[in-house]
N, C-alpha and C positions, 0 to 999 in steps of 0.2 A: 503494500498500499504506500503511496507517494505522500510523503507527510513535506506540510505549507508551515516554514514559521517566519516570523517578522521578527525586525530586529532594526526599529529607523525607520528608514528609507530603502531600509536592503531588506529584500525577502530570499528567503533560501527554501529550494525545493530537493530534498532528502529522495532520490530514485530506488527502485526496489532493486532488486539483480538482475531485473532483464527487462531492456524495452524493445518488444518482439513484436511481431504482427500481433499476436493475442490481444496485446495489452497497450498499444502503442496512441491507439483511440482514446482508451482510457486517462492513459498517463497523460495525453494531450487536454483533455474535458477536465481531470483535476486541476492543472495547474492554470487554465485558465482565469479563474476569480484572481489569481494572483497578480495578473497580470496590470498595472495599474501607469497614470502618467506619472512619469519621472521615475519609477521605480528602478533600483539595480535589483538585478536577479542575477542569485548565485544556484547552480545546477551542485548538488556535493553529492558524488557520484563513489562516495566510500563503498558503498554496497554493490556498485554497479559492475557487472562481468561480462556481461553480453551487450552487444547493441545490433541492431537490426539492420538495413536499407530503409523501413518505416521509422525506426528510432532515431533516424538521423534526418527528415523529414521533416519531423515533430521537432528538432534544435533547431534546425533552419527556419520554416515558420517564425517559430518562437522568438529568435533573435533576431528577425526581422522586426515584428509585432515592437520588440524592446525598444529597439535601437533605433528604427526608423520610427516608426507611427506614435512610440511614446515619450520617446526622447531619452530612454533609460541605457544601461548599459548592462549584458550579460557577460559570465564567464561560469568554465565549470572547476568544479576544484576535487581533488583529491581523485585521480583519473589517475587507476594504474594501467600498466604499460601495454596491456592485451587494446583497451579502449584505444589508447593513446595513440596506437602504430593504428588503429582503423581512421580516427579521426585524421592523423596524417595523413594518410595513403588517397580519401577521401578531398583532402583541400583544408578541414575544417579549422584547422592549427591556423590560417591566414585568415579565419573569420572571426572566431571568438577567444577569448583570453582563455588558455588553457592554463590548470595548478597541479600538477604531476603530483603523483600518491608518495 
């Protein structure tokens, strides 16, 4: 289950272990209420061990909403080596600030 925490102007979204075809839609629905004008969004990937292309799509649409439409910032934290490899291969490292585990 996705957890959403607020810390001032920052919203932290803690992911489940997997973002895949089965749960990407629910993950996207879960985080929509957290997207507010001027919010800085942190996606905490401490538990994330697998991400499918559907998860990448959710990240991209969320990043665009936060940075372009809402004027905020987005970053991913505690990203393990496997997930970082996927993000690097797909070019996400050029789009989103990523802090490795």
